[in-house]
C-alpha positions in Angstrom: -133.3 143.4 14.7 -132.8 142.0 11.3 -130.1 139.3 10.7 -128.1 141.7 8.5 -128.0 144.3 11.3 -126.8 141.7 13.7 -124.0 140.6 11.4 -123.0 144.2 10.7 -123.1 145.0 14.5 -120.8 142.0 15.2 -118.4 143.0 12.5 -118.5 146.6 13.8 -117.7 145.5 17.4 -114.8 143.3 16.2 -113.2 145.9 14.1 -113.2 148.8 16.5 -116.7 149.6 17.7 -116.1 148.3 21.2 -113.0 150.4 21.6 -114.8 153.5 20.4 -117.8 152.9 22.7 -115.4 152.3 25.6 -113.8 155.7 24.9 -117.1 157.4 24.9 -118.0 155.6 28.2 -114.8 156.8 29.8 -115.4 160.3 28.6 -118.9 160.2 30.0 -117.6 159.1 33.4 -115.0 161.8 33.4 -117.6 164.4 32.5 -119.9 163.2 35.2 -117.4 164.0 37.9 -118.1 167.7 37.6 -121.5 169.3 37.9 -120.9 171.4 34.8 -120.2 168.3 32.7 -123.4 166.4 33.6 -125.4 167.3 30.5 -122.5 166.4 28.3 -122.0 163.2 30.3 -125.5 162.1 29.4 -124.9 162.9 25.8 -121.6 161.0 25.7 -123.3 158.0 27.3 -126.0 158.0 24.6 -123.3 158.3 21.9 -121.5 155.3 23.5 -124.6 153.2 23.4 -125.2 154.2 19.7 -121.6 153.6 18.9 -121.7 150.1 20.2 -124.6 149.0 18.1 -125.2 151.4 15.3 -126.8 149.1 12.7 -130.5 148.7 13.2 -130.8 151.8 15.5 -133.2 154.5 14.6 -133.0 158.2 15.0 -136.1 160.3 15.6 -137.8 161.5 12.4 -137.8 165.1 11.1 -141.5 165.3 11.7 -141.3 164.6 15.4 -142.0 167.4 17.8 -138.4 167.2 19.2 -136.9 167.7 15.7 -139.1 170.7 15.1 -138.1 172.2 18.4 -134.4 171.8 17.6 -134.8 173.1 14.0 -137.0 176.1 14.9 -134.2 178.5 15.9 -132.5 177.8 12.6 -135.5 179.1 10.7 -135.4 182.4 12.6 -131.8 183.2 11.5 
């Protein structure tokens, strides 16, 4: 990670990022209690991780196969 990303992540954590990530983690644990909530629990856990350290993280590109699979139904509408 670049030094600027580290600085921005530290500032983010100090000014509310840790609280937000903790909230998503609690939500993931509550969702994981039920069988129906398991898929959403995994998504909430991923959001918690991304919320804790957002600067320097990368999302998958629009040319990846996963992005095409997600956007394919939108083309049919």
